[in-house]
C-alpha positions as CSV (number, residue, x, y, z in Angstrom):
1,X,3.8,4.2,10.1
2,X,0.2,5.5,9.8
3,X,-2.4,2.9,10.6
4,X,-4.8,2.1,7.7
5,X,-8.4,1.2,8.7
6,X,-11.5,0.1,6.9
7,X,-12.8,3.6,7.3
8,X,-9.8,5.0,5.4
9,X,-9.9,2.4,2.7
10,X,-13.6,2.9,2.1
11,X,-13.3,6.7,1.8
12,X,-13.4,7.9,-1.7
13,X,-13.3,11.7,-1.6
14,X,-10.6,13.4,-3.6
15,X,-8.5,14.4,-0.6
16,X,-8.3,10.9,0.7
17,X,-7.4,9.6,-2.7
18,X,-4.5,12.1,-3.1
19,X,-3.2,11.2,0.3
20,X,-3.4,7.5,-0.5
21,X,-1.5,8.0,-3.7
22,X,1.4,9.9,-2.2
23,X,2.1,11.2,1.3
24,X,2.3,15.0,1.3
25,X,5.7,15.0,2.8
26,X,7.1,13.2,-0.3
27,X,7.2,16.4,-2.2
28,X,10.1,17.7,-0.1
29,X,12.4,15.5,-2.2
30,X,11.0,17.1,-5.4
31,X,11.7,20.8,-4.6
32,X,14.7,21.0,-7.0
33,X,12.6,19.6,-9.8
34,X,9.7,22.0,-9.0
35,X,12.1,24.9,-9.0
36,X,13.5,23.9,-12.4
37,X,10.1,23.4,-14.2
38,X,8.2,26.3,-12.5
39,X,4.8,26.4,-10.9
40,X,2.8,26.2,-14.2
41,X,4.4,23.0,-15.3
42,X,4.0,21.2,-11.9
43,X,1.5,18.4,-11.3
44,X,-1.6,20.3,-10.2
45,X,-2.1,18.0,-7.2
46,X,1.4,18.6,-6.0
47,X,1.1,22.4,-6.5
48,X,-2.3,22.9,-5.0
49,X,-2.4,20.3,-2.2
50,X,0.7,18.4,-1.4
51,X,3.0,21.4,-1.1
52,X,0.8,22.4,1.9
53,X,2.4,19.6,3.9
54,X,5.6,21.7,3.6
55,X,3.7,24.8,4.5
56,X,3.6,26.2,1.0
57,X,0.3,27.3,-0.3
58,X,-0.8,28.0,-3.9
59,X,-2.9,31.2,-4.2
60,X,-4.8,31.6,-7.4
61,X,-5.4,35.3,-6.6
62,X,-1.6,35.9,-6.8
63,X,-0.5,33.5,-9.6
64,X,3.1,32.4,-9.2
65,X,3.4,33.9,-5.7
66,X,2.8,31.4,-2.9
67,X,2.2,31.8,0.8
68,X,4.4,30.1,3.3
69,X,3.2,29.2,6.8
70,X,5.7,28.6,9.5
71,X,5.6,26.7,12.8
72,X,6.4,28.9,15.8
73,X,5.5,27.0,18.9
74,X,4.2,29.3,21.6
75,X,4.6,32.2,19.1
76,X,8.3,32.7,20.0
77,X,10.9,33.8,17.5
78,X,14.4,35.1,17.8
79,X,15.7,38.3,16.3
80,X,18.0,36.6,13.9
81,X,15.2,34.3,12.8
82,X,13.1,37.3,12.2
83,X,15.8,38.8,10.0
84,X,15.9,35.6,7.9
85,X,12.2,35.9,7.3
86,X,12.5,39.6,6.5
87,X,15.1,38.7,3.9
88,X,12.8,36.1,2.4
89,X,9.9,38.6,2.2
90,X,12.1,41.4,0.9
91,X,13.4,39.7,-2.2
92,X,9.9,39.3,-3.6
93,X,9.0,42.9,-4.3
94,X,6.5,45.4,-2.9
95,X,3.7,42.8,-2.5
96,X,5.8,40.7,-0.2
97,X,4.7,40.8,3.5
98,X,4.2,38.7,6.5
99,X,1.0,38.3,8.5
100,X,0.7,37.4,12.2
101,X,-2.0,34.8,12.5
102,X,-4.6,34.0,15.1
103,X,-2.4,31.0,16.1
104,X,0.6,33.0,17.1
105,X,2.2,32.2,13.8
106,X,3.7,34.0,10.7
107,X,2.6,33.6,7.1
108,X,5.0,34.9,4.4
109,X,3.7,36.1,1.1
110,X,5.3,36.5,-2.3
111,X,7.3,33.2,-2.3
112,X,8.2,31.8,-5.7
113,X,8.6,28.1,-6.5
114,X,12.0,28.8,-8.2
115,X,13.4,29.9,-4.8
116,X,12.0,27.2,-2.6
117,X,15.2,25.1,-2.3
118,X,17.1,28.2,-1.1
119,X,14.3,29.3,1.2
120,X,14.2,25.9,2.9
121,X,17.9,25.9,3.3
122,X,17.7,29.3,5.0
123,X,15.0,28.1,7.3
124,X,17.0,25.1,8.3
125,X,20.0,27.2,9.0
126,X,17.9,29.5,11.2
127,X,16.3,26.5,13.0
128,X,12.9,27.3,11.6
129,X,10.4,25.0,10.0
130,X,7.2,25.1,8.1
131,X,6.6,21.3,7.9
132,X,3.1,19.9,8.4
133,X,1.6,23.4,8.8
134,X,-1.3,22.9,6.3
135,X,-3.9,20.5,5.1
136,X,-4.6,17.5,7.4
137,X,-2.0,18.2,10.0
138,X,-1.7,19.6,13.5
139,X,-1.4,23.4,13.2
140,X,0.8,25.7,15.3
141,X,0.6,24.9,19.0
142,X,-0.4,27.9,21.0
143,X,0.4,29.0,24.6
144,X,0.3,32.1,26.7
145,X,2.4,34.8,25.0
146,X,3.9,35.7,28.3
147,X,4.8,32.2,29.5
148,X,7.8,32.4,31.8
149,X,7.4,36.2,32.2
150,X,4.1,36.4,34.0
151,X,4.3,36.6,37.8
152,X,0.8,35.2,38.1
153,X,1.2,32.2,35.8
154,X,0.7,28.8,37.2
155,X,2.8,26.7,34.8
156,X,5.5,27.8,32.3
157,X,4.3,25.7,29.3
158,X,6.9,26.6,26.7
159,X,8.9,23.4,27.0
160,X,5.7,21.3,26.9
161,X,4.6,23.0,23.7
162,X,8.0,22.4,22.1
163,X,7.8,18.7,23.2
164,X,4.4,18.3,21.6
165,X,5.5,19.9,18.4
166,X,8.7,17.7,18.3
167,X,6.5,14.6,18.8
168,X,4.2,15.5,16.0
169,X,6.8,16.8,13.5
170,X,9.8,14.6,14.4
171,X,11.6,17.7,15.6
172,X,10.7,19.6,12.5
173,X,12.0,17.0,10.1
174,X,8.5,15.7,9.2
175,X,6.7,12.8,10.7
176,X,4.6,10.5,8.4
177,X,2.9,9.1,11.6
178,X,0.7,12.2,11.7
179,X,0.5,13.4,8.1
180,X,-2.7,11.7,7.3
181,X,-5.3,12.9,9.8
182,X,-8.9,13.2,8.6
183,X,-8.7,17.0,8.8
184,X,-6.7,19.8,10.4
185,X,-6.2,19.7,14.2
186,X,-5.5,22.4,16.8
187,X,-3.8,22.1,20.2
188,X,-3.3,24.7,22.9
189,X,-1.7,24.6,26.3
190,X,-2.5,27.3,28.8
191,X,-0.4,28.0,31.8
192,X,-1.9,31.3,33.0
193,X,-5.2,32.4,34.5
194,X,-6.8,34.3,31.6
195,X,-7.4,31.7,28.8
196,X,-5.0,33.5,26.4
197,X,-5.1,30.5,24.1
198,X,-8.9,30.5,23.6
199,X,-9.1,26.9,24.8
200,X,-12.7,26.5,23.7
201,X,-11.8,26.6,20.0
202,X,-9.2,23.9,20.0
203,X,-9.4,20.2,19.3
204,X,-7.3,19.6,22.4
205,X,-6.8,22.2,25.1
206,X,-5.0,21.9,28.4
207,X,-6.1,24.4,31.1
208,X,-4.4,24.6,34.5
209,X,-6.1,22.8,37.4
210,X,-5.1,21.5,40.8
211,X,-5.7,17.8,41.7
212,X,-6.0,16.8,45.3
213,X,-4.4,13.4,46.2
214,X,-4.3,12.4,49.9
215,X,-4.5,16.0,51.0
216,X,-1.7,17.1,48.7
217,X,-2.4,19.5,45.8
218,X,-0.7,18.8,42.5
219,X,-0.8,21.3,39.6
220,X,-1.6,19.9,36.2
221,X,-4.3,20.3,33.5
222,X,-8.0,19.6,32.9
223,X,-8.5,18.7,29.3
224,X,-11.2,19.8,26.8
225,X,-11.6,18.4,23.3
226,X,-13.4,18.9,20.1
227,X,-13.6,22.7,19.6
228,X,-13.5,23.9,16.0
229,X,-14.8,26.3,13.4
230,X,-15.8,25.3,9.9
231,X,-18.2,26.4,7.2
232,X,-20.5,23.6,8.2
233,X,-20.5,23.9,12.0
234,X,-18.8,25.7,14.9
235,X,-18.6,24.1,18.3
236,X,-16.9,24.9,21.6
237,X,-14.7,22.2,23.1
238,X,-16.2,19.9,25.7
239,X,-14.6,18.3,28.8
240,X,-12.8,15.0,28.3
241,X,-13.3,14.5,32.1
242,X,-9.5,14.0,32.4
243,X,-6.8,15.6,34.6
244,X,-3.2,15.1,33.6
245,X,0.1,16.0,35.1
246,X,2.5,18.0,32.9
247,X,4.5,14.8,32.4
248,X,1.5,13.2,30.7
249,X,0.7,16.0,28.2
250,X,2.7,14.7,25.3
251,X,1.5,11.1,25.7
252,X,-2.1,12.2,25.9
253,X,-1.8,14.3,22.7
254,X,-0.3,11.3,21.0
255,X,-3.1,9.0,22.1
256,X,-5.8,11.4,21.0
257,X,-4.1,11.9,17.7
258,X,-3.8,8.2,17.1
259,X,-7.5,7.6,17.9
260,X,-8.5,10.4,15.6
261,X,-6.1,9.3,12.8
262,X,-7.3,5.7,12.9
263,X,-11.0,6.2,13.5
264,X,-11.9,9.8,12.5
265,X,-14.6,10.2,9.9
266,X,-13.2,10.7,6.4
267,X,-16.0,10.3,3.8
268,X,-17.3,13.9,4.1
269,X,-14.7,16.5,4.8
270,X,-17.4,18.8,6.2
271,X,-18.0,16.2,8.9
272,X,-14.4,15.1,9.6
273,X,-13.2,17.2,12.5
274,X,-12.7,15.5,15.9
275,X,-16.1,16.7,17.3
276,X,-17.9,14.6,14.7
277,X,-16.2,11.5,15.9
278,X,-17.0,12.3,19.5
279,X,-20.6,12.9,18.5
280,X,-20.8,9.5,16.7
281,X,-19.2,7.5,19.5
282,X,-20.2,9.5,22.6
283,X,-17.7,10.8,25.1
284,X,-17.6,7.5,27.1
285,X,-16.4,5.5,24.2
286,X,-14.1,8.2,22.9
287,X,-12.5,8.4,26.4
288,X,-12.1,4.7,26.6
289,X,-10.4,4.5,23.2
290,X,-8.0,7.2,24.2
291,X,-7.2,5.3,27.4
292,X,-6.5,2.2,25.4
293,X,-4.2,4.1,23.1
294,X,-2.6,5.8,26.1
295,X,-2.0,2.4,27.9
296,X,-3.5,3.4,31.2
297,X,-6.7,4.9,32.7
298,X,-7.1,8.7,32.9
299,X,-7.8,10.4,36.1
300,X,-11.1,12.2,36.3
301,X,-11.0,16.0,35.8
302,X,-11.0,18.2,38.9
303,X,-14.1,20.1,39.9
304,X,-12.8,23.4,38.5
305,X,-9.9,24.8,36.7
306,X,-7.9,27.9,37.4
307,X,-9.1,30.1,34.5
308,X,-10.5,32.9,36.7
309,X,-9.3,36.1,35.0
310,X,-10.7,38.2,32.2
311,X,-8.7,38.0,29.0
312,X,-5.7,40.3,28.7
313,X,-4.4,41.7,25.4
314,X,-0.9,42.4,26.7
315,X,-0.6,45.7,24.8
316,X,1.4,48.3,26.8
317,X,4.3,48.1,29.3
318,X,4.3,45.4,32.0
319,X,6.7,44.4,34.7
320,X,7.9,40.8,34.4
321,X,8.4,38.4,37.3
322,X,12.1,38.8,36.8
323,X,13.1,41.9,38.9
324,X,14.0,45.0,36.8
325,X,12.7,43.6,33.5
326,X,9.7,44.5,31.4
327,X,7.8,43.2,28.4
328,X,6.2,45.6,26.0
329,X,3.2,44.7,23.9
330,X,3.1,46.4,20.5
331,X,-0.2,46.7,18.5
332,X,0.3,45.5,14.9
333,X,-2.7,46.8,12.8
334,X,-4.5,43.7,11.6
335,X,-1.2,41.7,12.1
336,X,0.5,42.9,8.9
337,X,4.3,43.3,8.7
338,X,6.6,44.3,5.9
339,X,10.2,43.5,5.5
340,X,11.5,46.8,6.9
341,X,9.2,46.4,9.9
342,X,10.6,42.9,10.6
343,X,14.2,44.1,10.4
344,X,13.4,47.0,12.7
345,X,11.7,44.8,15.2
346,X,14.6,42.4,15.2
347,X,16.9,45.4,16.0
348,X,14.7,46.6,18.9
349,X,14.6,43.1,20.4
350,X,18.4,42.9,20.4
351,X,19.2,46.5,21.4
352,X,16.7,46.7,24.3
353,X,15.8,43.1,25.1
354,X,17.2,39.6,24.9
355,X,16.7,39.2,21.1
356,X,13.3,37.5,21.6
357,X,10.0,38.4,20.0
358,X,6.6,36.8,20.9
359,X,3.4,36.8,18.9
360,X,-0.1,36.8,20.2
361,X,-3.4,35.2,19.0
362,X,-4.7,38.8,18.7
363,X,-2.1,39.3,15.9
364,X,0.1,41.6,17.9
365,X,3.7,41.1,19.3
366,X,5.6,41.4,22.5
367,X,9.3,42.3,23.1
368,X,10.3,40.9,26.5
369,X,13.3,41.4,28.8
370,X,13.7,45.1,28.5
371,X,15.5,46.5,31.6
372,X,14.0,49.4,33.5
373,X,16.9,51.6,32.5
374,X,16.3,51.1,28.8
375,X,12.5,51.4,28.9
376,X,12.2,55.2,28.3
377,X,14.5,55.0,25.2
378,X,12.6,52.1,23.8
379,X,9.3,53.9,24.0
380,X,10.8,56.8,22.0
381,X,11.7,54.6,19.0
382,X,10.0,55.8,15.8
383,X,8.5,52.5,14.9
384,X,6.2,52.7,17.9
385,X,4.4,55.4,16.0
386,X,3.3,52.6,13.7
387,X,3.1,49.8,16.3
388,X,1.7,51.7,19.2
389,X,1.6,50.7,22.9
390,X,-1.5,52.9,23.2
391,X,-3.7,52.3,20.1
392,X,-7.2,53.7,19.9
393,X,-9.9,51.3,21.4
394,X,-11.5,49.7,18.4
395,X,-8.2,49.4,16.5
396,X,-6.6,47.9,19.6
397,X,-9.0,44.9,19.7
398,X,-9.3,44.4,15.9
399,X,-8.6,41.0,14.4
400,X,-8.9,40.1,10.7
401,X,-8.2,37.2,8.4
402,X,-6.2,37.6,5.2
403,X,-9.2,38.5,3.0
404,X,-9.6,38.5,-0.7
405,X,-6.4,40.5,-1.4
406,X,-4.5,37.2,-1.0
407,X,-6.9,34.4,-0.2
408,X,-9.1,32.8,-2.9
409,X,-11.6,31.5,-0.3
410,X,-12.5,35.0,1.0
411,X,-15.6,36.5,-0.4
412,X,-14.6,40.1,0.5
413,X,-11.5,42.1,1.3
414,X,-11.1,42.2,5.1
415,X,-7.8,43.6,6.5
416,X,-7.7,47.0,4.8
417,X,-11.4,47.5,5.1
418,X,-11.5,46.4,8.8
419,X,-8.7,48.8,9.7
420,X,-10.2,51.8,7.9
421,X,-13.6,51.2,9.5
422,X,-12.2,50.8,13.0
423,X,-10.2,54.0,12.6
424,X,-13.2,55.9,11.4
425,X,-15.4,54.6,14.2
426,X,-12.7,55.5,16.8
427,X,-12.9,59.1,15.4
428,X,-16.7,59.1,15.8
429,X,-17.3,57.6,19.2
430,X,-15.9,57.2,22.7
431,X,-16.1,53.7,24.2
432,X,-16.7,53.1,27.9
433,X,-15.7,49.5,27.7
434,X,-13.4,47.3,25.4
435,X,-15.2,46.0,22.4
436,X,-13.5,43.3,20.2
437,X,-14.4,43.2,16.5
438,X,-13.2,40.3,14.4
439,X,-13.5,40.0,10.6
440,X,-13.4,36.9,8.5
441,X,-13.7,36.8,4.8
442,X,-15.6,33.5,4.5
443,X,-17.4,30.8,6.6
444,X,-14.1,29.0,7.3
445,X,-13.8,31.6,10.1
446,X,-10.0,32.1,10.1
447,X,-10.7,35.5,11.7
448,X,-12.8,33.8,14.5
449,X,-15.9,36.0,14.5
450,X,-17.5,33.6,17.0
451,X,-15.2,34.6,19.8
452,X,-15.7,38.4,19.3
453,X,-18.1,40.9,20.9
454,X,-18.9,41.8,17.3
455,X,-18.0,39.3,14.5
456,X,-18.3,40.1,10.8
457,X,-18.2,37.2,8.3
458,X,-17.8,38.1,4.6
459,X,-20.7,37.3,2.2
460,X,-22.4,38.8,-0.7
461,X,-25.3,41.1,0.0
462,X,-28.0,42.9,-2.1
463,X,-28.2,46.6,-2.2
464,X,-30.3,48.6,-4.7
465,X,-30.9,45.4,-6.6
466,X,-27.2,44.7,-7.0
467,X,-24.8,42.1,-5.5
468,X,-22.3,43.9,-3.3
469,X,-19.7,43.0,-0.6
470,X,-21.4,42.3,2.6
471,X,-21.1,40.6,6.0
472,X,-23.2,38.5,8.4
473,X,-23.2,39.9,11.9
474,X,-22.2,37.7,14.9
475,X,-22.5,38.8,18.5
476,X,-22.1,37.4,22.0
477,X,-18.7,35.7,21.9
478,X,-16.8,35.8,25.2
479,X,-13.1,35.0,25.9
480,X,-11.3,34.5,29.2
481,X,-13.2,32.9,32.0
482,X,-16.6,31.4,31.2
483,X,-15.8,31.6,27.5
484,X,-18.4,30.8,24.9
485,X,-19.1,31.3,21.2
486,X,-21.3,34.0,19.7
487,X,-24.0,33.4,17.1
488,X,-25.2,35.0,13.9
489,X,-27.8,37.7,14.6
490,X,-28.2,39.3,11.1
491,X,-27.3,38.3,7.6
492,X,-26.4,40.2,4.4
493,X,-25.4,43.7,5.6
494,X,-23.8,45.7,2.8
495,X,-20.2,46.8,3.7
496,X,-21.1,50.3,2.5
497,X,-23.7,50.5,5.3
498,X,-21.5,49.2,8.1
499,X,-20.1,52.4,9.6
500,X,-23.5,53.9,10.7
501,X,-24.8,50.5,11.6
502,X,-21.8,49.7,13.8
503,X,-21.8,53.1,15.3
504,X,-25.5,52.7,16.4
505,X,-24.8,49.2,17.7
506,X,-21.9,50.4,19.8
507,X,-24.0,53.2,21.2
508,X,-27.1,51.1,21.9
509,X,-25.5,47.9,23.2
510,X,-22.0,48.8,24.4
511,X,-22.5,52.2,26.0
512,X,-20.4,54.2,23.5
513,X,-20.9,58.0,23.2
514,X,-20.9,59.9,19.9
515,X,-18.2,62.5,20.1
516,X,-19.6,66.1,20.2
517,X,-23.1,65.1,21.3
518,X,-24.3,66.6,24.6
519,X,-24.6,64.1,27.4
520,X,-28.2,63.5,28.3
């Protein structure tokens, strides 16, 4: 059972109150009742908050149509599972779609309360779960999208990721032990050399590192903690000064979660993420409390980790470490899929591959295990006109949050605007280097503008004396080796002025050339 501390009892904000009144998981026993009475007659707290423990999100901008967030550890999904999700999306009309998220996950739109019992039954049959995917829970656990395929990887972490998820969610059945964290929590486990998981933005991240013991090298992980984005503050993860073997990953995750659950700050939700506790205690005390929860001392971190490659986006055709097999990365514009897309991708994965599909934190997807002999036919499939293996440069690296079309927190529309602008700029200029542009609709930073070369955060701007859609400009984010966060360099740029501003920025600071202009 969840430990109750003085800190928890003293806390009086509304979220702590609603959690104290009823565990979020309790609503899973009330789904039939919700379906009978409809969303408008539901208790507002159940509808707007507790349903998030089951991965179902009330969206005021689409009344009666809810969003459902799944859990897909390592971003891996089978073709039959994809068909089940396509069926769920399809039955809710032309607005129904699915978005690939920046945590290798899928969010379904258009879900109705009346259909929740049948939807959850379908998910269970397909061995899918959405439990504990929202509010104060651990979110989808990320890993390299080519784990087990990459000839240069150090550790295949897929099983570790699954074990951590099973521990947190009781194998997808729901686990009250971890349903009352102070705030949301992110975990990533990297087994490759290029920091595909963006370790620096996770509350716990494991990065591969060798430990020397009596002249013998053992491969395990250095651990960093406390990375997060919020409207109040954004911080990169800091070293725990701990090295663990793969066998200790699950236990260390549990120990850190127990410490955070029992001692994390709860009075002010804007100051409740793990880093605030580390700041209050200092790393020495935090580490000592984790060791006590773990039951034994932690080994010090090794001098360096093995993240020594630039970040890869995995778009295109690549040979796997398995002889004669290939994985193909498809670009999905701003991560949006419709039901027919999902059916078609499931078919491709079965006809050409092994029936497996993988999602990336860049909101794209990979179809692995395509034999050499089938590769040419695969590349001729019509859907690759939409989901290209050779997208234009700015479109290729584009990431966007949901935006105001479906999210009530967003201050501006992002996905459609971002895609149109990237396409227009690709028509105007030629890039001499990759440039990553990330859009987010509000300061919650779901689109992660702080890790981009150019980040755009939605706001309201003034133009000609009127309030208009605008963005704050972030620059300097770096991923891969030596990753760090970017910072805000300009506020309140009207969206109508973005195309010429970004064109000039790309020319002046990223070496782009305007098409048709003579070379000086």
